[in-house]
N, C-alpha and C positions, 0 to 999 in steps of 0.2 A: 657087696659092701667091702670097702677097702679095710684091710686090717694090717697093722704094723706090730711087729714083735721085736723088742730090743733084747740084746744079750751081750755078755762080755764084761759086765761090770765086776767089781770086787774090791777087796782091801789090798792096797799096795803101799809101798814106802815112797817117800819123796825121791824123785829122780827116775822112778820106774816108768814103764810104758804100758798102755792097755789099748786093745783094739775092740771097739764096740761095733756091734752089727745091728742092722735094722732090716728085718725080713718083711717084704711087702707081699700081700696077696689080695685077691678080690677085685682087681682092676687092671688097667693097662699101665704097667709100670713106667713105660717111656713117656707117658703123658703127664707125669707128675713131677713137681719139684719136691725134693726131700730135704727137709730142714732138720737141724739138730739144735736143741735147746737144753739148758740145764737150770736147775733150781736148787739152791741151798736153803736150809731151814731159815725162815724169817726173812728171806729175800724174794724179790720178784723173779719170775722166769726170765732167763737171759738167753739171747740168741747167740749161738756158737758159729753156725755157718749153714750153708745150703748148697745143693748141687742140682743143676738142671742140665740134662744131657751130660756133657763133660765139663761144663763151665761151673766154677766155684764162686760162691758169694760169701763175703763176710769173714772168711778165714784170714785173720790178720796176725795172730799171735806168733806164728812161726813154730809153735809147739804142736799144733793140731793140724790135721789135714783130713779131707773127706775124699772118698773114692766111691765109685759106683760100678757094680757088676750087673749089667743088664741081663746076662745069661742066667744069673741066680736070683734076679729080682731083689738084690740086696745092696744096701748102702753101708759103708763103713766109716767110722770116725776113729782115726788113729790119734791117740793121745800120747805125747812123749814128754819127758822131763817134768813129770807131774809134781805139783806143789800141793801142800795142804789146802790152799785156797781153791783148788780145783774140786774139792770134795763137794758133791752135789748129786742130785738125781738127774740123770741124763735121759732126755726124751727125743725120739724122732717123730716127725710129722710130715704129712703129705698135703700139698696144696697145688694151686694152679699157677702161681707166680712166685718168683723168688722174693722173699720178704723177710725182714727182721722182726715183723710184728706177728705175734702168736695168733692173733685173730684172723690172719690171712690163711691159716692152715685149717683144713677141713677135717683131717683124720689124725689121730694121735695114738701112739703106743702107750703102754703102761710104764715104760721107763726102766732104767737099770741103774743101780746105785754104784757110784764110784766114791770110795773113801781113801784118802791119801794121808798116811801117818807121817809125822815128822821124824 
């Protein structure tokens, strides 16, 4: 069974950076698309981006980027120039296709909280 564990969240100030990690286990890492989503209180889950092999999908803000280390079975979400509106619970998910739809992902981690103070 595929398992995903996120880490790296925390409380930071506006303008700071964070690097979130998503550790994958229980399957063949290279076979999966890894997506990042976030959800703020009272809002729907929002697609941040995804990576398949070395190709990125959906990363458009310029402040965030995704990287993948196949040797460590880990995907990273680098957050820079953070804003208070980036405050959310950040999740990674594994699926078969790159998609912005959360329903296309089969496995989810528990998430990590990012809180940005102004």
